[in-house]
C-alpha positions as CSV (number, residue, x, y, z in Angstrom):
1,M,-0.1,0.0,0.0
2,L,1.4,3.3,-0.8
3,L,0.7,6.7,0.9
4,M,0.5,9.8,-0.8
5,L,2.5,12.9,0.4
6,P,3.0,16.0,-1.1
7,A,6.3,17.2,-2.0
8,C,8.1,20.3,0.1
9,R,7.9,23.4,-1.7
10,F,11.2,25.4,-3.0
11,S,11.9,28.5,-0.7
12,R,10.2,31.8,-2.2
13,A,13.8,33.6,-1.8
14,S,15.0,31.1,-4.1
15,N,15.6,32.3,-7.8
16,T,14.8,29.2,-9.3
17,S,11.5,28.6,-10.6
18,P,9.5,26.3,-8.6
19,P,8.7,22.4,-10.1
20,P,5.3,21.6,-10.8
21,E,3.7,19.7,-7.6
22,E,4.5,16.3,-7.4
23,A,4.0,13.2,-4.8
24,V,6.4,11.6,-3.1
25,E,5.6,7.8,-2.6
26,E,6.0,6.9,1.0
27,E,5.8,2.9,1.7
28,V,3.8,1.4,4.4
29,P,5.4,-1.4,6.0
30,A,4.4,-4.7,5.0
31,I,2.5,-6.8,7.4
32,P,4.9,-10.2,8.3
33,A,3.8,-13.1,6.6
34,G,2.8,-14.9,10.0
35,A,1.1,-11.8,11.6
36,K,-1.2,-12.3,8.0
37,A,-1.6,-15.8,9.0
38,L,-2.9,-14.7,12.6
39,L,-5.3,-12.4,11.2
40,K,-6.8,-14.9,8.8
41,A,-6.7,-18.0,11.5
42,Y,-8.1,-16.1,14.4
43,P,-10.6,-13.4,13.2
44,D,-12.6,-13.5,16.2
45,F,-9.6,-12.2,18.6
46,I,-7.4,-10.5,16.5
47,V,-8.5,-7.8,14.2
48,S,-5.5,-5.8,12.9
49,Y,-1.5,-5.4,13.0
50,S,0.1,-2.2,13.4
51,D,3.6,-0.7,14.3
52,N,4.7,-4.5,15.9
53,Q,1.6,-5.4,17.8
54,L,-1.4,-7.8,17.0
55,I,-4.7,-5.6,18.1
56,F,-7.2,-7.4,19.8
57,C,-11.0,-7.1,19.4
58,D,-11.5,-5.7,23.0
59,G,-8.6,-2.9,22.2
60,T,-5.8,-4.6,23.9
61,S,-2.2,-5.9,22.0
62,M,0.6,-8.1,21.9
63,V,4.2,-7.7,20.8
64,Y,4.4,-10.0,17.7
65,D,8.4,-10.0,17.7
66,D,10.0,-9.3,20.8
67,G,13.4,-9.1,18.8
68,E,15.2,-11.5,21.1
69,Q,17.8,-14.3,19.6
70,K,16.9,-17.4,20.7
71,D,18.1,-21.1,20.5
72,H,15.4,-24.0,20.4
73,L,15.3,-24.3,24.4
74,T,14.6,-20.8,24.8
75,R,12.1,-20.8,21.7
76,L,10.2,-23.8,23.5
77,D,9.6,-22.2,26.4
78,C,9.6,-18.4,25.3
79,S,7.9,-18.1,22.1
80,D,6.4,-14.6,20.8
81,P,4.1,-14.9,17.8
82,E,7.0,-14.4,15.3
83,D,8.9,-17.5,16.6
84,M,5.7,-20.0,16.2
85,F,6.6,-20.0,12.4
86,F,10.4,-20.7,12.8
87,H,9.9,-24.0,11.0
88,K,7.5,-23.8,8.5
89,Y,4.4,-26.5,8.5
90,F,4.1,-28.4,5.1
91,T,1.2,-30.4,4.3
92,G,0.8,-33.7,2.9
93,P,2.5,-37.4,3.5
94,V,4.7,-37.8,6.4
95,H,8.4,-37.5,6.0
96,E,11.1,-37.8,8.5
97,P,12.4,-34.3,9.6
98,E,15.7,-32.9,9.6
99,N,16.9,-32.8,13.3
100,C,15.2,-30.5,15.6
101,Y,12.6,-29.5,12.8
102,D,9.5,-29.2,14.9
103,P,6.9,-27.3,13.0
104,G,3.8,-26.2,15.7
105,R,5.9,-26.8,18.9
106,F,6.8,-22.9,19.7
107,R,3.6,-21.6,21.1
108,C,3.3,-18.3,22.3
109,E,1.5,-19.2,25.8
110,A,0.3,-15.5,26.2
111,L,-1.7,-15.6,23.0
112,F,-3.1,-19.3,23.3
113,K,-4.1,-17.6,27.2
114,K,-5.7,-15.0,25.6
115,M,-7.7,-16.8,22.9
116,Y,-9.1,-20.3,24.7
117,G,-8.3,-19.7,29.0
118,S,-5.6,-18.7,31.5
119,S,-6.6,-21.2,33.6
120,A,-8.5,-24.8,33.8
121,E,-11.8,-23.2,35.0
122,E,-11.8,-20.9,32.2
123,V,-11.2,-23.1,29.2
124,R,-13.4,-25.5,30.8
125,T,-16.1,-22.7,30.1
126,H,-15.8,-23.2,26.7
127,L,-15.5,-26.9,26.3
128,V,-18.3,-28.8,24.4
129,D,-19.0,-32.5,23.6
130,V,-17.7,-33.8,20.7
131,Q,-19.3,-37.3,19.6
132,W,-15.7,-39.2,18.2
133,F,-15.9,-42.6,17.2
134,G,-17.7,-44.1,19.5
135,Q,-16.4,-41.7,22.4
136,K,-17.7,-38.0,24.0
137,I,-14.5,-35.8,23.8
138,P,-14.6,-32.5,25.4
139,F,-12.9,-29.9,22.9
140,T,-13.0,-25.8,22.7
141,S,-15.7,-24.1,20.7
142,V,-13.4,-21.4,20.3
143,N,-12.5,-20.3,17.2
144,G,-14.4,-23.1,15.9
145,A,-12.1,-26.0,16.8
146,A,-14.9,-28.2,17.8
147,D,-16.4,-27.8,14.8
148,S,-13.4,-28.9,12.8
149,L,-13.0,-31.7,14.8
150,R,-16.2,-33.4,13.7
151,A,-15.3,-32.2,10.3
152,V,-12.1,-34.9,10.4
153,Q,-14.4,-37.6,11.8
154,A,-16.8,-37.0,9.0
155,D,-14.1,-37.2,6.5
156,I,-12.8,-40.3,8.0
157,L,-16.0,-41.7,8.0
158,A,-16.7,-41.0,4.1
159,D,-13.4,-41.8,2.7
160,H,-11.6,-44.5,5.2
161,P,-13.8,-46.2,7.4
162,E,-11.4,-48.9,7.2
163,L,-9.1,-46.4,9.5
164,K,-11.2,-46.3,12.4
165,K,-9.4,-48.2,14.4
166,Y,-6.7,-45.9,14.8
167,F,-8.7,-43.4,16.9
168,S,-9.6,-45.7,19.8
169,N,-9.0,-44.4,23.1
170,S,-8.7,-40.9,22.6
171,S,-7.9,-38.2,25.1
172,S,-8.2,-34.1,24.9
173,F,-8.0,-31.5,27.8
174,C,-5.8,-32.2,30.1
175,W,-4.6,-29.2,31.4
176,R,-1.2,-29.8,32.7
177,T,2.9,-28.8,31.5
178,V,4.9,-30.4,29.4
179,R,6.7,-33.6,30.3
180,G,10.1,-32.8,31.0
181,A,9.5,-29.0,31.2
182,R,7.9,-25.7,33.2
183,R,5.5,-24.8,29.7
184,L,2.0,-25.5,29.6
185,S,0.9,-28.6,26.7
186,A,-1.3,-27.8,24.2
187,H,-3.8,-30.1,25.6
188,S,-4.5,-27.1,28.2
189,Y,-6.6,-25.4,25.9
190,G,-8.5,-27.7,25.0
191,M,-7.6,-27.7,21.4
192,T,-5.6,-30.4,20.9
193,I,-6.4,-34.1,20.6
194,D,-4.3,-37.6,21.2
195,I,-5.6,-40.7,19.3
196,G,-5.0,-44.6,19.0
197,T,-2.1,-44.7,21.5
198,K,-1.6,-48.7,21.0
199,F,-0.6,-47.3,17.2
200,S,1.3,-44.3,18.1
201,N,5.0,-43.6,18.5
202,Y,6.6,-40.7,21.0
203,W,9.9,-40.0,21.2
204,R,9.7,-39.7,25.3
205,W,8.6,-43.3,25.6
206,S,11.0,-44.3,22.6
207,Y,13.9,-42.9,24.1
208,R,13.8,-42.8,28.0
209,G,16.5,-40.3,28.7
210,K,16.9,-38.7,25.5
211,E,16.5,-35.1,25.8
212,E,15.6,-31.9,23.9
213,L,19.1,-31.6,22.3
214,D,19.9,-35.3,21.6
215,V,20.1,-37.3,18.2
216,L,17.7,-39.7,18.6
217,P,18.2,-42.8,16.9
218,S,15.4,-43.0,14.4
219,F,12.5,-41.5,13.5
220,Q,9.3,-43.4,13.9
221,N,5.6,-43.3,12.7
222,R,2.8,-45.9,12.5
223,I,-0.3,-43.2,11.6
224,P,-1.3,-43.4,8.4
225,D,-1.3,-40.4,5.9
226,E,-4.7,-40.5,5.1
227,V,-5.4,-39.7,8.9
228,V,-2.9,-37.2,8.9
229,M,-3.9,-35.3,5.7
230,A,-7.9,-35.2,7.0
231,F,-6.8,-33.5,9.9
232,E,-4.5,-31.1,8.2
233,R,-7.5,-30.3,5.8
234,H,-9.5,-28.8,8.5
235,G,-7.1,-26.9,10.0
236,F,-5.2,-29.5,12.6
237,I,-1.4,-30.2,12.3
238,A,0.3,-33.2,13.2
239,G,2.9,-34.3,15.8
240,A,3.6,-36.8,13.2
241,K,5.9,-33.9,11.4
242,W,8.3,-33.7,14.2
243,Y,11.6,-34.7,14.8
244,H,10.5,-34.8,18.3
245,F,7.6,-37.4,16.8
246,D,4.4,-37.2,18.9
247,S,2.7,-39.4,16.5
248,M,-0.9,-39.5,18.4
249,H,-0.7,-35.5,18.5
250,F,-2.8,-33.5,16.5
251,E,-3.6,-29.6,17.7
252,F,-5.8,-27.0,15.9
253,R,-3.3,-24.7,14.7
254,P,-4.7,-23.1,11.4
255,E,-2.5,-20.4,11.3
256,L,0.6,-22.8,10.3
257,L,-1.7,-24.2,7.4
258,Y,-2.4,-20.5,6.1
259,Y,1.6,-19.4,6.7
260,E,2.8,-17.9,3.1
261,G,6.4,-17.4,4.3
262,E,9.7,-18.9,3.5
């Protein structure tokens, strides 16, 4: 977008005849790709972006990029909204990721608390029951997450009913910290679901004693691509796409699917 400003006139004291008045083009700073994705994904909360601030519908704001240089561990524990896009999420079939490539594990806790609730009690006020392959799953209605989960089930039942076994013993809301860390689990916000644990692989179960920066012996995933892509079609990301694999894990993160940056 270009803002048109009038050019400064020459001094009257000058012997030089003033040139015709011209417009000077001043370029308005572009909105970062991540901020655009957030605006598109969460219009009920984020209404605009200006001067490195996300503006919420209640008039409050949040710094988009704190400008700090962060390593992998700091980004996990202290993400700002911009950090959430550090690793680009790619949809489609599951492939083995590069070392520590974890698109979606970086979450801005302040942003998710703002939208889904800052306490277990507040999150619970937004939970609704979703009929889920013979179970009743509590899931947040915020941002249309529960409706999106229902749409995943509809897709599976319509296109791949033979895959129903992968959805047994599913679990969702649980206000808790991440295993081995102090940050909140995505399950705390009611927008995350774990499916079929007996068909799943989790890096901390497979390699007990390994820490975040350790090299993992191998990548593991037994969840079919058809399941992963059904979730992705409705705004969810898959933990099977992480180097620190958590193949049972799906969380509602439409901003990562809308992101058009590098």
